[in-house]
C-alpha positions in Angstrom: 127.8 71.3 -2.1 126.6 74.8 -3.4 127.9 76.5 -0.3 131.2 74.8 -0.6 131.5 75.8 -4.3 130.5 79.4 -3.5 133.3 79.5 -1.0 135.7 78.0 -3.5 134.7 80.7 -6.1 135.1 83.5 -3.6 138.5 82.2 -2.4 139.7 81.6 -5.9 138.6 85.1 -6.9 140.4 86.6 -4.0 143.5 84.7 -4.9 143.3 86.0 -8.4 143.1 89.5 -7.2 146.0 89.0 -4.9 148.0 87.6 -7.7 147.9 90.7 -9.8 145.1 89.7 -12.1 144.9 93.0 -13.9 148.5 93.1 -15.0 148.6 92.6 -18.7 151.4 92.7 -21.3 151.5 92.1 -25.0 152.6 88.7 -26.1 152.0 88.8 -29.8 149.6 90.7 -32.0 146.1 90.1 -30.6 147.4 88.0 -27.6 147.8 89.0 -24.0 148.9 87.1 -20.9 147.7 87.5 -17.3 148.2 85.9 -13.9 145.0 85.0 -12.2 146.9 83.9 -9.1 150.3 84.0 -7.4 151.6 80.6 -8.5 153.6 80.6 -11.8 151.2 78.1 -13.3 148.2 80.3 -12.6 148.3 82.2 -15.9 146.1 82.5 -19.0 146.4 84.2 -22.3 143.8 85.9 -24.4 143.6 86.2 -28.2 141.0 88.7 -29.5 139.3 88.4 -32.8 139.2 91.3 -35.2 136.1 93.4 -35.2 133.7 94.7 -32.6 134.1 94.1 -28.9 133.2 92.8 -26.4 133.7 89.4 -27.9 132.2 86.1 -26.6 134.8 83.7 -25.3 136.0 80.1 -25.8 138.1 79.0 -22.8 140.5 76.2 -23.7 142.0 73.8 -21.1 145.0 71.6 -22.0 145.5 68.0 -21.2 148.5 66.1 -20.0 147.4 63.5 -17.4 147.0 66.3 -14.9 150.8 66.2 -14.4 152.3 67.9 -17.4 151.3 70.1 -20.4 150.9 73.8 -21.1 148.4 76.1 -22.7 150.9 76.7 -25.5 150.4 73.1 -26.5 146.9 74.2 -27.8 146.7 75.9 -31.2 144.4 79.0 -31.2 141.7 77.9 -33.7 141.6 80.5 -36.5 138.1 79.5 -37.5 136.9 80.5 -34.0 138.6 83.8 -34.2 137.2 84.4 -37.7 133.7 83.8 -36.2 134.3 86.8 -33.9 135.0 84.7 -30.8 137.9 85.4 -28.4 140.1 82.5 -27.3 141.4 82.1 -23.8 144.0 79.4 -23.0 144.7 78.7 -19.3 147.3 76.9 -17.3 146.7 75.3 -13.9 148.8 73.8 -11.2 149.9 70.3 -11.9 149.5 67.2 -9.7 153.3 66.8 -9.1 153.2 69.8 -6.8 149.5 70.4 -6.1 147.0 67.5 -5.6 143.3 67.8 -6.3 141.3 70.0 -5.9 144.0 72.6 -6.9 143.3 72.1 -10.6 139.5 72.6 -10.2 140.1 75.6 -8.0 142.4 77.1 -10.6 139.9 76.7 -13.4 137.3 78.4 -11.2 139.7 81.2 -10.4 140.4 81.8 -14.1 136.6 82.1 -14.8 136.2 84.6 -11.8 139.1 86.5 -13.3 137.4 86.8 -16.7 134.1 87.7 -15.1 135.8 90.5 -13.1 138.0 91.9 -15.8 136.4 90.7 -19.1 134.7 93.9 -20.0 137.9 95.9 -19.7 139.6 93.4 -21.9 137.2 93.4 -24.7 135.5 90.2 -23.6 131.9 89.5 -22.8 132.1 87.3 -19.7 128.4 86.5 -19.9 129.1 84.4 -23.0 131.6 81.7 -22.3 132.0 78.2 -23.7 134.5 75.8 -21.9 136.6 73.5 -24.1 138.9 70.7 -22.9 140.8 67.7 -24.2 141.8 64.6 -22.3 142.5 65.7 -18.7 141.4 69.2 -19.8 138.0 67.8 -20.7 137.7 66.5 -17.2 138.5 70.0 -15.9 136.2 71.7 -18.4 133.2 69.6 -17.5 134.0 69.8 -13.8 134.2 73.6 -14.0 130.9 73.7 -15.9 129.2 71.7 -13.2 130.6 73.9 -10.4 129.3 77.0 -12.2 125.8 75.4 -12.6 125.8 74.7 -8.9 126.1 78.4 -8.1 123.7 79.6 -10.8 126.3 80.8 -13.2 126.2 78.3 -16.0 128.4 78.7 -19.1 126.8 78.8 -22.5 128.2 75.4 -23.4 130.9 72.8 -22.9 133.1 70.9 -25.4 134.5 67.6 -24.1 137.1 65.8 -26.2 138.4 62.3 -25.3 138.5 62.9 -21.5 138.2 60.6 -18.5 134.9 61.2 -16.7 134.8 58.5 -14.0 138.1 57.3 -12.6 136.5 54.4 -10.8 135.4 52.7 -14.0 138.3 53.5 -16.4 140.0 50.1 -16.0 136.8 48.2 -16.3 135.8 50.1 -19.4 139.2 49.2 -21.0 138.7 45.6 -20.1 135.2 45.6 -21.6 136.7 46.7 -24.9 139.4 44.1 -24.6 142.2 46.7 -24.4 145.0 47.6 -22.0 145.6 51.3 -21.5 148.9 52.5 -23.0 149.7 54.6 -20.0 148.9 51.7 -17.6 146.0 50.9 -15.3 144.1 53.7 -13.4 143.5 51.7 -10.1 147.1 51.5 -8.8 148.6 54.1 -6.6 151.1 55.2 -9.2 148.6 56.1 -11.9 148.2 59.6 -13.0 144.7 59.7 -11.6 145.7 58.3 -8.2 148.6 60.7 -8.0 146.2 63.5 -8.7 143.9 62.5 -5.9 146.5 61.4 -3.4 145.1 57.9 -3.0 144.9 54.7 -5.0 141.7 54.8 -7.1 141.2 51.1 -6.7 141.3 51.3 -3.0 138.9 54.3 -2.7 136.6 53.7 -5.7 133.6 55.5 -4.2 135.6 58.6 -3.4 137.1 58.6 -6.9 133.7 58.3 -8.5 132.1 61.0 -6.3 134.7 63.7 -7.2 134.4 63.2 -11.0 131.8 64.5 -13.5 129.8 61.3 -13.6 129.5 61.0 -9.9 128.7 64.7 -9.5 126.0 64.5 -12.2 124.3 61.7 -10.3 123.7 64.2 -7.4 122.7 67.1 -9.6 119.3 68.0 -10.8 119.7 71.4 -12.4 119.3 72.7 -15.9 122.6 72.0 -17.7 124.2 73.9 -20.6 124.5 72.2 -24.0 127.5 69.9 -24.4 129.4 68.5 -27.3 131.2 65.2 -26.7 133.7 63.6 -29.1 135.9 60.5 -28.4 137.9 58.3 -30.7 136.6 54.7 -30.9 140.2 53.4 -31.1 141.5 55.5 -28.2 144.4 53.5 -26.6 144.5 55.5 -23.4 140.9 56.3 -22.3 138.1 54.0 -23.4 135.3 55.7 -25.4 132.9 54.2 -22.9 133.9 57.2 -20.7 132.2 59.5 -23.2 129.1 57.3 -23.2 129.0 57.5 -19.4 129.2 61.3 -19.6 126.4 61.5 -22.1 124.1 59.2 -20.1 124.8 61.0 -16.8 124.2 64.4 -18.5 120.9 63.4 -19.9 119.8 61.8 -16.6 120.6 65.0 -14.7 118.8 67.1 -17.2 116.6 65.3 -19.7 116.0 68.5 -21.6 119.6 69.3 -22.1 121.2 69.4 -25.5 123.8 66.7 -25.9 125.8 66.3 -29.1 127.6 63.0 -28.8 129.6 61.1 -31.4 132.4 58.7 -31.5 135.1 59.4 -34.1 135.7 56.3 -36.2 139.3 55.0 -36.1 140.5 58.0 -34.1 142.9 57.5 -31.2 143.6 59.8 -28.3 143.5 63.1 -30.1 145.3 63.7 -33.3 144.5 65.2 -36.7 140.9 63.9 -36.8 140.1 66.2 -33.9 141.8 69.2 -35.4 140.3 69.2 -38.9 137.4 67.9 -41.0 134.1 67.0 -39.5 135.0 67.3 -35.8 136.4 70.8 -36.3 133.3 71.8 -38.3 131.1 70.3 -35.6 132.9 72.2 -32.8 132.7 75.5 -34.8 129.0 75.1 -35.4 128.4 74.2 -31.7 130.4 77.0 -30.3 129.0 79.7 -32.5 125.4 78.6 -31.8 126.0 78.4 -28.1 127.5 81.9 -28.0 125.0 83.6 -30.4 
């Protein structure tokens, strides 16, 4: 696995370079956009905080069932900027045109891009926290594991209401006595099956092995700290997915720092994840990880 990931990182980095990774233009005050690859979806934007540079970095990955969504859907958190932390939001290829592992390769390519060009952009690429929500949480955690495997761990990971083991998603919903609003995961027409190119229910072992929980079962390396939040009334992804991630993370590295909480009454995202206690927890976690 490490050799494969190293090759992926190398190829992703070369793709970023070929895609004109150093071409920057002003988007708005404090924000810049860059391509890290040749596909129109392989872009990211950077918002720098006021003050001294280079700045540590929070990399935000959007959700959207792997088949829709955009980095512009994510609000740049002002409290993060005020803490002196730069915010990078990235797009990735979507499953409708590019099946897995394109999305994972894109996230790795974006990190390679930041590592290669960060210093010139006012960023400190040695201090990065990955943040993702929903499908973006799956990608943030997956990217963090890939970087651990090659000895380049991030400073931390924030995982918000994401799927972590496709093979157990339907069973987890059944355990809670719910039916997922977007439909079951096992059939061939589910978002997860369309991402993978096969029906999750017919290839359960493969679906488990490619996800964060399955990968953690094979990993015994020091892991970065992780913050996990999931609504206990989520109608799309059972909160048991967050519990599975916590248990797998601790099993892989019993010394790792895991900050896990369910958000009472919260659904799949929404205001409770963007303000109040959750927002304060994320700010405290990110600033401590990047100190």
